[in-house]
Each structure stands twice: as C-alpha cells, then as structure tokens.
C-alpha positions in Angstrom: -15.0 -3.2 18.1 -15.3 -3.3 21.4 -12.4 -3.8 24.0 -13.3 -5.4 27.7 -10.9 -6.6 30.0 -11.1 -9.4 32.3 -8.0 -11.6 33.1 -7.0 -10.9 29.4 -8.5 -8.6 26.9 -11.3 -9.8 24.7 -12.4 -8.4 21.6 -15.8 -8.2 20.0 -16.7 -7.1 16.6 -19.9 -4.7 17.2 -20.8 -3.9 13.6 -22.8 -6.1 11.4 -19.7 -7.5 9.5 -15.9 -7.0 10.3 -15.5 -4.5 7.0 -18.2 -2.3 8.5 -16.4 -2.6 12.1 -13.4 -1.5 10.1 -15.2 1.5 8.5 -16.3 2.5 12.1 -12.9 2.4 13.6 -11.2 4.6 10.9 -14.1 6.9 11.3 -13.6 7.1 15.0 -9.8 7.5 14.7 -10.3 10.2 12.3 -12.1 12.0 14.7 -9.6 11.9 17.4 -10.7 8.7 19.1 -7.4 7.6 19.5 -5.0 10.4 19.2 -3.2 9.9 22.4 -3.3 6.2 22.2 0.1 5.2 24.0 -1.0 7.3 26.8 -4.8 5.4 27.1 -3.4 1.9 27.6 -2.7 1.7 23.7 -6.4 0.4 22.9 -6.2 1.5 19.3 -3.2 -0.2 18.3 -4.5 -3.5 20.4 -7.5 -3.3 18.1 -5.8 -3.0 14.8 -3.6 -5.9 15.9 -6.9 -7.8 16.5 -8.4 -6.7 13.1 -5.2 -8.2 11.3 -5.1 -11.5 13.4 -8.9 -12.1 12.3 -8.3 -11.2 8.7 -5.0 -13.5 8.8 -7.3 -16.3 10.0 -10.0 -15.5 7.1 -6.9 -15.6 4.9 -5.9 -19.2 5.9 -9.7 -20.4 5.6 -9.6 -18.8 2.0 -12.0 -16.4 2.8 -10.2 -14.0 0.2 -12.9 -11.8 -1.0 -13.5 -10.6 2.6 -9.7 -10.3 3.2 -9.3 -8.0 0.0 -12.2 -5.8 1.2 -10.8 -5.5 4.9 -7.1 -5.1 3.7 -8.2 -2.4 1.1 -9.6 -0.3 3.8 -7.1 -0.8 6.8 -3.6 -1.0 5.0 -4.1 2.2 3.3 -5.6 3.9 6.4 -2.7 2.6 8.3 -0.3 4.1 5.8 -2.2 7.5 6.1 -2.0 7.5 9.9 1.6 6.5 10.2 3.4 8.1 7.6 2.8 11.8 7.9 0.1 12.5 5.2 -2.1 13.7 8.1 -1.4 14.1 11.8 -0.4 11.3 13.7 -3.7 9.7 14.7 -2.4 7.2 17.0 0.7 9.1 18.9 3.3 6.5 17.7 6.5 7.4 15.9 6.0 4.4 13.7 2.6 2.9 13.7 3.3 0.0 11.3 6.7 -1.0 13.6 4.3 -1.0 16.5 1.8 -3.1 14.8 4.4 -5.8 13.5 7.9 -6.6 13.1 6.9 -8.1 9.7 4.2 -5.8 8.2 5.6 -7.1 4.8 3.4 -10.2 5.2 0.4 -8.2 5.4 1.1 -6.7 2.1 1.9 -10.2 0.5 -1.4 -11.6 1.8 -3.3 -8.4 0.2 -1.8 -8.7 -2.9 -2.5 -12.4 -3.1 -5.9 -11.6 -2.5 -6.0 -9.3 -5.3 -4.7 -11.6 -7.9 -7.3 -14.2 -6.6 -10.5 -11.8 -6.8 -9.9 -9.0 -8.9 -10.4 -8.6 -12.6 -8.2 -6.1 -14.1 -10.3 -3.0 -13.6 -10.3 -3.6 -10.0 -7.0 -4.6 -9.5 -6.1 -1.0 -11.5 -8.4 0.8 -8.8 -7.1 -1.4 -5.5 -3.2 -0.9 -6.9 -3.6 2.8 -7.6 -5.3 3.2 -4.2 -2.3 1.5 -2.5 0.2 3.5 -4.4 -1.3 7.0 -3.4 -1.4 5.7 0.1 2.3 4.5 0.3 4.0 7.9 1.0 7.3 7.1 3.0 6.7 3.2 2.7 8.5 0.9 0.5 7.8 -3.2 0.1 9.0 -5.8 -2.1 5.9 -8.1 -1.9 3.4 -5.9 -4.0 5.9 -5.8 -6.9 6.7 -9.3 -6.4 3.3 -10.5 -6.5 2.3 -8.6 -9.4 5.2 -9.7 -11.5 4.6 -13.4 -10.6 1.1 -13.6 -10.9 0.3 -11.5 -14.4 1.6 -12.3 -17.9 3.3 -9.2 -20.1 0.0 -9.0 -21.6 -2.1 -8.4 -18.2 1.0 -6.5 -17.0 0.8 -4.0 -19.9 -3.1 -3.9 -19.2 -2.9 -3.1 -15.6 -0.2 -0.3 -16.3 -2.4 1.3 -19.2 -5.4 1.4 -16.7 -3.3 3.0 -14.0 -2.0 5.5 -16.3 -5.3 6.7 -17.3 -5.5 7.9 -13.7 -2.4 10.1 -14.3 -3.8 11.8 -17.2 -3.9 15.7 -16.9 -1.5 15.5 -14.0 0.2 18.8 -12.8 2.9 19.9 -10.3 0.1 19.8 -7.3 -1.2 16.2 -8.5 0.8 14.4 -5.9 -1.5 11.3 -6.0 -1.1 11.0 -9.7 2.7 11.4 -9.1 2.7 8.5 -6.5 0.9 6.1 -9.2 3.5 7.1 -11.8 6.5 6.3 -9.2 4.9 2.9 -8.4 4.4 2.1 -12.2 8.3 3.3 -12.5 9.4 0.7 -9.8 7.3 -1.9 -11.2 8.8 -1.6 -15.0 12.4 -1.2 -13.4 11.7 -4.5 -11.8 10.5 -5.8 -15.1 13.7 -4.8 -16.7 12.2 -2.7 -19.6 14.4 0.4 -20.0 12.5 1.6 -22.9 9.2 1.5 -21.2 10.8 3.1 -18.1 11.9 6.0 -20.5 8.3 6.5 -21.8 7.1 6.8 -18.2 9.8 9.3 -16.9 8.6 11.6 -20.2 4.8 11.8 -18.9 6.9 13.7 -16.1 7.8 16.0 -18.5 6.3 19.7 -17.7 5.3 18.5 -14.2 9.2 17.9 -13.0 12.0 20.1 -13.2 14.7 18.9 -15.6 16.9 18.0 -12.5 14.0 15.8 -11.1 13.4 14.3 -14.2 17.4 13.3 -14.9 17.7 12.0 -11.7 14.7 9.4 -12.3 16.7 8.2 -15.4 19.9 8.2 -13.6 18.3 5.9 -11.5 18.0 3.1 -14.1 21.4 3.9 -15.1 22.7 3.4 -11.4 20.8 0.0 -11.4 22.5 -1.2 -14.6 26.0 -0.2 -13.3 25.2 -2.1 -10.0 24.1 -4.9 -12.0 27.3 -4.9 -14.5 29.4 -4.9 -11.1 27.7 -7.8 -9.2 27.9 -9.7 -12.4 31.8 -9.0 -12.9 32.6 -10.1 -8.9 
C-alpha cells in the first residue's frame, strides 16, 4: 500500500488484490520498514487502520470470503507485532490499543466470516492459528461466536480436529500448548467439567503438577464464583 499526502492522506492499493497488498506489508514490516514508526509520522499504523477500514467496508457488503482471508493474515500478524512474540515491529507499547479502542469488533467480524465461509477442517486450521498467535491477549467474541454458531456435535468435531494438532506435545511446544489453552477456555464456557478435566490431563508429563493443579483449580474457582453470585 502506498501512502501519499496532499491536503489529507490518500491510500492506494499497489498490489493486485488487498490480500496480496497485506502480504507485502507484512513482509516489509518484518524486514524493519516500520521499526521506528511513531517517529516516522506513524505511516505503518495509518496503513494498518486503512486495511481494517477497507475490510470493514467489504464485511458490510457481505464479501465475507475475501474478508476472512485478509483477517486471517492481518490479525495474527498484529498480535505478533504487538504482543512480544518477537521484536515490537512498530515501536508502540500496545499496537492494538493504538489501532482501535474496540479491537474486539474486528475479532467478532473475523469469527463471523469464519463461521459463514469455512468447513470444519478449515475452521480448525484458522482457529488454531489464531490461538497460537493470541499470546498475551484475550477476547470474548471468539468463543461467543463459536458457541453461538456451532451445535454440540460441530463443537466436538472442532475440538477433536484442533486436538490432533497437539499430539506429541512436549514442554517446548508452546504453539501446541496455546491451542490446548484456547480449547480449555472454550470448554469452560460450555460448562463441561468432565471434558475440561480430560483436556487438562493432556498436559500430564508436559506441565508440572503445580501448574496442572492450578488449571483444575481454575474450574473450581469458577464454580465457587457462580454459586456465590447465585446466592446474592
């Protein structure tokens, strides 16, 4: 994407498609093109906002397949650039906060696109990629849309296909851990304690007893909170 300035900033996609333009932007960003962005007129930040604005317009026009492909590239990259998985590629303490005060809406739109354009295999791949990229971030819309859009059988199928990606997990396989943590949160939202404990047991031999017990206590603490709220 090329940024020019007359009276105001104008944006022009320079590649064949928006998706390819995003690919090029990510490639250039990882090579350090916007490493000092806040000291360089915030060009990278402005381009990101423009991408999201264009995708949002396409979303309103029900161009959901293209939106899905663009979100699938851009959102994990923004997590990566902002969350400390690598160097901060744009020189902002919290890139997502600089992009929007309500990044949750982009997550909601992305998962809406996934629900309407993916079969279960592609959905498992996309959600796994997303879970791996999340890092320090957490949102409500991802799980809410999954739970609101899939029936019990479909949710079980999604979990099973995502669990395949955690096979052979060791202490060093953080990506696989992240997938399992996401599934634990999803099952917790479903209120399925038996399934939650089963998933925790997949961490046996990977996490220490202390960490594993903490995960189980997370469920019990949630149960205690629900009982307390119900007795108020």
